[in-house]
Steps between C-alpha positions, in 0.01 A plus 500: 500500500649851516602674822182710537272202443700294750477781757123536463457123519698491825298792640177323411621185674586705809160667501329164455696369798360781713149398402582139585617603847173685550305200381670276751374730774142478380266218594269331255624667181458304177850434373387454138364855489835632615686296241277637223557853626880466504496341155292786361730759653807333351341487155402866517847607616668312215249647251593849621869426464450367146322825408784705642286627787587507867321236711546698820124546536457121496768451761359777715160331493646169611701654783200706612287185501759327717502792742120486526517127566748543782328801654133397486267207508585350161187310406257789448757666276563201272307663208761777497760254376427548134774578252441857373391551143760618252471824306720585203569867433543516124701806404710411195437381147705182545261380769203596283635289213537204736162547665396146398781358712471741792126497546490136603729581795289772662158551655453856371705765326540872486610697194742771609433751225751763611803276454345304213452823306853628547655164409284441193543853366862546615391822668621526858232676699765659727663675204357847420608452139319167459208498741274673247528193278400259778125492440342177632232526231750457222365224269799275581424511872128459441557188287724346765240567768231356273688172461581468872140573600368256238729220619416563865126480427549177303681343795262639763777709657401836646688787336522859612676816387698725727679823429375839396312357202253320730342836584561665162154587371609433142645162592209366704263439205780336300602267783137419573447415132803271510333299776666646809279501808742603777657846522752587770477871567582740780230570756446848360429361153245238608181712475567633151621163372194317632267767366640471149500120495134491605408716201682292242361213294782245526355263239436778250849641549657156455328459164603843375854462628545162335422651160724802549803388702708413193448846353663695782833653399577720801393562858304801377285268285417286802417802714278647230315169468457479877351849520241397242410203719439730795256731319 
């Protein structure tokens, strides 16, 4: 066990102790429910650590639950003691290649297209000399998204896309055709995004995209294809 894992384990134990103290102050609480809760929290924390993610959200939830227990009548709030669901923010090609292993550890995932694009295409978006090459509709990025979305649908895991591409009018038909059903966009982009999605035939696009996706050679090919879908 490395130092970081040991530290997080100790913090989890401390947080669990706080909950235990709160439980002792509550009358009539089912101890088995508490045991299940603490076990779930520990499993989720260790899963986060194994994925290289910080489990601070888990620990915060446990401590907050303990505070509620000590400050209020505990019993009506028992349903709040549920280990939070885990989201994985996929933003690099290594994670995409290991999606089979990662997807079993999470409840839902988000594809971070801004970082994914710059890592896959070796085009740092913060560099004026390279940002022009960082098009999220490059065929390489599209194929990675296609595989991640396909795997998530097979496993019944909700997948979403965040980043500028989620409200890119050229990208929306492509992502919809790949099977994506959740788009994370800014509040200002919601009306236009919803309006376009409502006009599109997802099943028809999926069929056309499946027969054309291997022919794309550049982002411009994908964007041209998308514009035809929107006519």
